[in-house]
C-alpha positions in Angstrom: -3.8 -14.5 -24.6 -2.3 -12.0 -22.2 -5.7 -11.6 -20.4 -5.6 -15.5 -19.9 -1.9 -15.3 -18.7 -3.0 -12.8 -16.2 -5.9 -15.1 -14.9 -3.6 -18.3 -14.5 -1.4 -16.0 -12.5 -4.1 -14.6 -10.3 -5.2 -18.0 -9.6 -1.6 -19.1 -8.7 -1.6 -16.5 -6.3 -5.1 -17.3 -4.6 -4.1 -21.0 -4.6 -0.9 -20.1 -2.5 -2.4 -17.4 -0.5 -2.2 -19.5 2.8 1.6 -19.1 2.8 3.3 -17.1 0.0 6.4 -17.9 1.7 6.4 -21.4 0.2 6.6 -20.0 -3.4 9.8 -18.5 -3.1 12.1 -19.8 -5.7 9.2 -21.2 -7.9 8.2 -20.4 -11.5 5.6 -18.3 -10.4 7.5 -16.0 -7.9 10.0 -15.5 -11.0 7.3 -14.4 -13.5 4.4 -13.0 -11.5 5.5 -9.4 -12.1 6.8 -9.6 -15.6 5.5 -7.4 -18.3 4.8 -10.3 -21.2 3.0 -13.0 -18.9 2.0 -14.9 -21.7 5.4 -15.6 -23.0 6.8 -16.0 -19.4 4.3 -19.0 -18.7 5.5 -20.5 -21.9 9.0 -20.3 -21.2 8.5 -21.7 -17.7 6.3 -24.7 -18.2 8.3 -26.3 -21.2 7.4 -26.8 -24.7 4.9 -30.0 -24.4 2.7 -28.2 -21.9 2.9 -24.8 -23.6 2.1 -25.9 -26.9 -1.3 -27.7 -25.5 -2.1 -24.7 -23.4 -1.4 -22.2 -25.9 -3.7 -24.0 -28.7 -6.5 -24.5 -26.0 -6.4 -20.7 -25.4 -6.4 -19.8 -29.0 -9.5 -22.1 -29.6 -11.6 -20.7 -26.9 -10.8 -17.2 -28.3 -11.4 -17.7 -31.9 -14.4 -20.5 -31.8 -17.6 -19.1 -33.0 -19.4 -21.6 -30.5 -20.1 -20.4 -27.4 -18.0 -21.9 -24.3 -19.8 -25.1 -23.0 -19.1 -27.1 -20.0 -17.2 -29.6 -22.0 -14.9 -27.1 -23.6 -14.5 -25.2 -20.1 -13.6 -28.7 -18.6 -10.7 -29.2 -21.4 -9.5 -25.9 -21.1 -9.4 -25.8 -17.1 -7.4 -29.3 -17.2 -4.5 -27.8 -19.0 -4.6 -24.5 -16.8 -4.6 -26.8 -13.7 -1.4 -28.6 -15.3 0.2 -25.0 -16.0 -0.6 -23.8 -12.3 0.7 -27.2 -11.1 4.1 -26.4 -12.8 4.5 -22.9 -11.7 3.8 -23.1 -8.0 5.3 -26.5 -7.5 3.2 -27.3 -4.3 2.8 -30.8 -3.8 0.7 -30.1 -0.4 -1.9 -28.6 -2.4 -4.8 -30.9 -3.7 -5.6 -29.0 -7.0 -8.5 -31.2 -7.6 -10.2 -29.4 -4.7 -10.0 -25.9 -6.3 -13.5 -24.7 -6.7 -13.4 -21.4 -8.3 -12.4 -22.9 -11.7 -15.5 -25.3 -11.9 -18.1 -24.5 -14.5 -21.1 -22.7 -13.6 -23.7 -22.2 -16.1 -25.0 -18.7 -16.7 -28.3 -18.2 -18.8 -27.5 -15.0 -20.5 -29.9 -14.1 -23.2 -28.4 -13.8 -26.8 -29.9 -10.3 -27.0 -27.9 -9.0 -23.9 -24.8 -10.4 -25.5 -25.3 -8.7 -28.8 -26.3 -5.5 -27.1 -23.1 -5.5 -24.9 -25.0 -4.7 -21.7 -22.8 -6.7 -19.8 -19.2 -6.7 -19.2 -18.4 -8.5 -22.4 -15.7 -6.6 -24.4 -16.2 -3.6 -22.1 -18.9 -2.4 -24.5 -21.3 0.2 -23.3 -24.3 0.8 -25.1 -25.9 4.2 -25.2 -29.6 4.8 -26.1 -30.3 8.4 -27.1 -33.6 9.7 -25.1 -36.9 9.7 -27.3 -35.4 7.4 -30.0 -34.4 4.1 -30.9 -31.2 4.8 -31.8 -28.3 3.8 -30.0 -24.5 4.0 -30.1 -22.0 1.5 -28.8 -18.8 2.8 -27.0 -15.8 0.4 -26.2 -14.0 1.3 -23.1 -10.4 0.7 -22.7 -6.8 2.0 -22.3 -4.7 3.5 -25.2 -2.4 0.5 -25.3 -5.4 -1.8 -25.7 -6.3 -0.3 -29.1 -3.1 0.1 -30.4 -3.2 -1.0 -34.3 -7.0 -0.7 -34.3 -9.1 1.7 -36.2 -12.1 3.6 -35.1 -14.9 6.1 -36.5 -14.4 8.1 -33.4 -12.2 8.5 -30.2 -12.8 10.1 -26.9 -9.4 10.3 -24.8 -10.2 11.2 -20.9 -7.8 12.9 -18.7 -5.9 10.3 -16.6 -5.4 11.2 -12.9 -2.5 8.1 -12.9 0.8 9.9 -12.6 -1.5 12.8 -14.2 -3.0 15.1 -15.2 -1.1 14.0 -18.1 -3.1 15.9 -20.9 -2.7 19.1 -18.3 0.8 18.7 -18.4 1.4 18.5 -22.1 -0.7 21.9 -22.2 2.5 23.7 -24.0 2.5 20.9 -26.8 -1.4 21.1 -27.3 -1.1 24.7 -27.5 1.7 24.6 -29.9 4.2 26.4 -27.8 6.4 23.5 -27.7 7.1 20.9 -30.4 6.9 17.0 -29.7 10.4 16.5 -30.8 11.6 18.9 -27.8 9.9 16.8 -25.0 12.1 14.6 -22.7 11.5 12.3 -19.8 8.1 11.4 -18.8 6.4 13.9 -21.3 8.3 12.1 -24.2 6.8 8.9 -23.4 3.1 10.3 -23.0 3.5 12.1 -26.2 4.3 8.8 -27.7 1.3 7.3 -26.2 -1.1 10.2 -27.1 0.0 9.9 -30.7 -1.4 6.4 -30.7 -4.6 7.2 -29.4 -5.2 10.4 -31.4 -4.4 8.3 -34.7 -7.0 5.4 -34.0 -10.0 7.3 -35.2 -11.1 8.1 -39.0 -13.5 11.0 -38.4 -13.5 12.7 -35.0 -10.9 12.7 -32.1 -12.0 14.5 -28.7 -10.2 15.3 -25.9 -11.9 15.6 -22.4 -9.7 17.9 -20.1 -10.7 19.6 -16.8 -10.5 23.2 -17.0 -8.5 23.2 -13.8 -6.4 20.7 -12.2 -4.3 20.0 -9.4 -0.6 19.5 -10.8 1.1 19.6 -7.2 0.4 20.1 -3.7 1.3 24.0 -4.5 0.1 24.5 -8.1 -2.8 23.9 -10.6 -2.9 23.9 -14.1 -5.7 26.1 -15.5 -7.2 26.5 -19.0 -8.1 30.2 -19.8 -10.1 31.7 -22.5 -6.8 32.9 -24.2 -5.7 29.3 -24.2 -9.1 28.3 -25.8 -8.5 31.1 -28.6 -5.1 29.5 -29.1 -6.7 26.0 -29.5 -9.3 27.2 -31.9 -6.6 29.0 -33.8 -4.7 25.6 -34.4 -7.9 24.0 -35.5 -9.7 22.7 -32.3 -13.1 23.0 -31.5 -13.6 24.0 -27.8 -16.6 23.3 -25.7 -17.8 22.8 -22.2 -20.0 20.1 -20.8 -22.8 21.9 -18.9 -24.8 20.6 -16.1 -27.4 19.0 -18.6 -24.3 17.0 -19.9 -24.7 18.8 -23.2 -21.8 20.6 -25.1 -21.6 24.6 -25.0 -19.3 25.6 -27.8 -17.0 28.6 -26.9 
């Protein structure tokens, strides 16, 4: 639902890109940066339109049938009403908006099943010399909250990071999570969500050396590896052949 809402607001932005000054004071200008965009759209467009829009979006998300030209037309008709309500621009003819038109895409069912496209952010990895394959779903920690997986790989983030690097004292057991404050407390709470998704295997992918600030680096030493192993972790390097060398 939230992704649909983000798309609606993106459409509002594209439609008004000729003169963003004209949207000041409109519903779109009030909600374009809020956190829960779906709830904000429902609040701004009123109960009647909100009900129609929400039901159509739910149907498109839960229907077992593939989206066709008819269902797309019904959905976009409601979306255009939502957009018209949000931008309040009588000077724009929304019937001339072309990027919401239906475009037939002939995508084989086998491709949908294998997830070789962008569908569901799914990457299908085939093993060399084997018919076997494994499906990897890519996403943020927040996007998998409440889900359960067999295995999870957490990658170090460079957004305000290195986050895992700056949590090094907690991973080594030098500090307790209850002692964390500020940004580190928020990172630990998020990390807890990621670490508790898998049922069988959790893996952290962290560079051995990464820049923390302009003047200092965070380095993982052989002593750190020994402490990790003492805490129950298995430690390995990824070699040039993309294989694991356990330390």
